[in-house]
C-alpha positions as CSV (number, residue, x, y, z in Angstrom):
1,X,0.0,0.0,0.0
2,X,1.4,3.4,-1.0
3,X,0.7,6.4,1.2
4,X,0.2,9.8,-0.4
5,X,3.4,12.0,0.0
6,X,1.8,14.5,2.5
7,X,0.7,11.6,4.8
8,X,4.1,10.0,4.7
9,X,5.8,13.3,5.5
10,X,3.4,14.0,8.3
11,X,4.1,10.5,9.8
12,X,7.9,11.1,9.6
13,X,7.7,14.5,11.2
14,X,5.5,13.1,14.0
15,X,7.9,10.3,14.7
16,X,10.9,12.8,14.6
17,X,9.1,15.2,17.0
18,X,8.2,12.3,19.4
19,X,11.9,11.2,19.4
20,X,13.0,14.8,20.2
21,X,10.5,15.0,23.1
22,X,11.8,11.7,24.5
23,X,15.4,12.8,24.3
24,X,14.6,16.1,26.0
25,X,12.7,14.4,28.8
26,X,15.6,12.0,29.2
27,X,18.1,14.9,29.6
28,X,15.8,16.6,32.1
29,X,15.6,13.4,34.1
30,X,19.4,13.1,34.1
31,X,19.7,16.6,35.3
32,X,17.3,16.0,38.1
33,X,19.1,12.7,39.2
34,X,22.5,14.3,39.1
35,X,21.3,17.4,41.1
36,X,21.2,15.1,44.1
37,X,25.0,14.5,43.8
38,X,26.2,18.1,43.3
39,X,25.4,21.1,45.3
40,X,26.7,24.5,44.2
41,X,30.1,24.7,42.6
42,X,32.9,27.0,43.6
43,X,33.2,30.3,41.8
44,X,36.4,31.0,39.9
45,X,38.3,33.4,42.2
46,X,39.8,36.7,41.2
47,X,43.1,36.4,39.4
48,X,45.0,37.7,42.5
49,X,43.5,34.9,44.6
50,X,44.4,32.1,42.2
51,X,48.1,32.3,43.2
52,X,51.0,31.3,40.9
53,X,50.2,29.5,37.7
54,X,51.6,26.0,37.7
55,X,50.9,25.5,33.9
56,X,50.5,27.7,30.9
57,X,46.9,27.7,29.5
58,X,46.3,24.3,27.9
59,X,43.7,24.2,25.1
60,X,41.5,21.2,24.7
61,X,38.0,19.9,25.1
62,X,36.0,19.5,28.3
63,X,34.4,16.1,27.8
64,X,32.2,15.5,30.8
65,X,32.1,15.1,34.5
66,X,31.0,11.7,35.9
67,X,30.7,10.1,39.3
68,X,34.0,8.5,40.3
69,X,34.4,5.0,39.2
70,X,31.5,5.0,36.8
71,X,32.7,6.5,33.5
72,X,29.2,6.3,32.0
73,X,27.3,8.1,34.8
74,X,27.4,11.6,33.5
75,X,26.6,14.5,35.8
76,X,24.4,16.9,34.0
77,X,23.5,19.2,36.9
78,X,25.1,22.6,37.4
79,X,26.0,23.0,33.8
80,X,28.5,20.1,33.9
81,X,26.8,18.0,31.3
82,X,27.7,20.0,28.2
83,X,30.8,19.2,26.2
84,X,32.7,22.3,25.1
85,X,36.0,23.7,23.9
86,X,38.1,24.6,27.0
87,X,41.2,26.1,28.3
88,X,42.6,24.4,31.4
89,X,45.1,26.0,33.7
90,X,46.4,24.8,37.1
91,X,47.1,27.4,39.8
92,X,48.2,27.2,43.4
93,X,44.5,27.6,44.4
94,X,43.1,24.9,42.2
95,X,42.2,24.0,38.6
96,X,40.3,26.4,36.3
97,X,38.5,24.9,33.2
98,X,37.3,27.9,31.2
99,X,34.6,26.5,28.9
100,X,33.3,28.1,25.7
101,X,29.5,28.3,25.8
102,X,29.2,27.0,29.3
103,X,30.1,28.3,32.8
104,X,33.7,27.9,33.9
105,X,34.6,25.2,36.3
106,X,36.9,25.8,39.3
107,X,38.1,22.9,41.4
108,X,39.7,24.2,44.6
109,X,42.9,22.6,45.8
110,X,41.1,21.3,48.9
111,X,38.7,19.3,46.7
112,X,41.3,17.7,44.4
113,X,41.9,14.1,45.0
114,X,44.2,13.2,42.1
115,X,44.5,12.8,38.3
116,X,44.9,10.0,35.9
117,X,44.6,9.2,32.2
118,X,42.0,7.0,30.5
119,X,40.8,6.1,27.0
120,X,37.2,7.3,27.4
121,X,34.3,8.5,29.5
122,X,30.7,9.6,28.9
123,X,30.7,11.7,25.8
124,X,34.1,10.7,24.3
125,X,36.1,7.6,23.6
126,X,39.5,8.2,22.1
127,X,41.4,5.0,22.6
128,X,44.8,4.8,24.2
129,X,45.0,7.1,27.2
130,X,44.0,10.3,25.5
131,X,41.9,11.8,28.2
132,X,43.2,13.5,31.4
133,X,40.9,12.8,34.3
134,X,40.8,15.2,37.2
135,X,39.5,13.5,40.3
136,X,37.8,15.8,42.9
137,X,34.9,15.9,45.3
138,X,32.1,18.3,46.1
139,X,29.3,18.6,48.6
140,X,25.9,17.1,47.7
141,X,22.7,18.9,48.8
142,X,22.6,16.5,51.7
143,X,26.0,17.6,53.0
144,X,27.9,14.4,52.1
145,X,30.9,14.5,49.8
146,X,30.5,13.1,46.3
147,X,33.6,11.9,44.4
148,X,33.6,13.1,40.8
149,X,35.9,12.8,37.7
150,X,36.2,15.4,35.0
151,X,37.6,14.5,31.6
152,X,39.7,16.8,29.4
153,X,41.1,16.0,26.0
154,X,44.0,18.3,25.4
155,X,44.5,19.6,21.9
156,X,48.2,18.7,21.9
157,X,49.4,15.3,23.0
158,X,52.5,16.8,24.6
159,X,50.2,18.8,27.0
160,X,48.7,15.6,28.6
161,X,51.6,14.7,30.8
162,X,52.1,18.3,31.8
163,X,48.5,18.6,32.9
164,X,48.5,15.2,34.6
165,X,51.7,16.0,36.6
166,X,50.5,19.5,37.6
167,X,47.1,18.3,38.9
168,X,48.7,15.3,40.6
169,X,51.3,17.4,42.4
170,X,48.7,20.0,43.4
171,X,46.4,17.2,44.8
172,X,49.2,15.6,46.7
173,X,50.1,19.0,48.3
174,X,46.5,19.6,49.4
175,X,46.1,19.8,53.2
176,X,43.2,17.3,53.0
177,X,44.6,14.3,51.2
178,X,42.3,11.6,49.9
179,X,43.4,9.2,52.6
180,X,42.2,11.6,55.3
181,X,38.8,12.0,53.7
182,X,36.4,9.4,55.2
183,X,33.3,11.2,54.1
184,X,33.7,10.8,50.4
185,X,30.7,9.0,49.0
186,X,31.5,6.7,46.1
187,X,28.2,6.9,44.1
188,X,26.8,3.7,42.8
């Protein structure tokens, strides 16, 4: 049976609109679920309060933030769910991820727990160990600490070890080391 062209087009548009509504509702649901993990984020301090720069600005892509240990559990709350071009720089006060088209992310030194490299996380899989993962924690709305991981893909391969070493050194110099934190909640 052949459908007239206007009917076929109307059916296709209806199916497309339905899929868009389903995707939008799924994203809103993800934002609501991840809002229980992340309270407010730290504001980027004034330049004078950042202290000395430990790296030059490193261009790359902010991939995503996930709960620690679950590279597919993307955190969409507080504007963390959007992939964007970024410039990352490590300072004495913490790590600044300046994102194009999204709010900047600042991870204070006291919240840093480490850094590593991996091949992928929610939003990007590159093979090898092409992503630098910044491990940190933040308060949830209930007051518990939630462990998070933020992935950055540097534009230049040579910048990956520089960023990894700078974040690792800063995290190990933090007055509150990961070993002393008993209140970090590893999200399921």
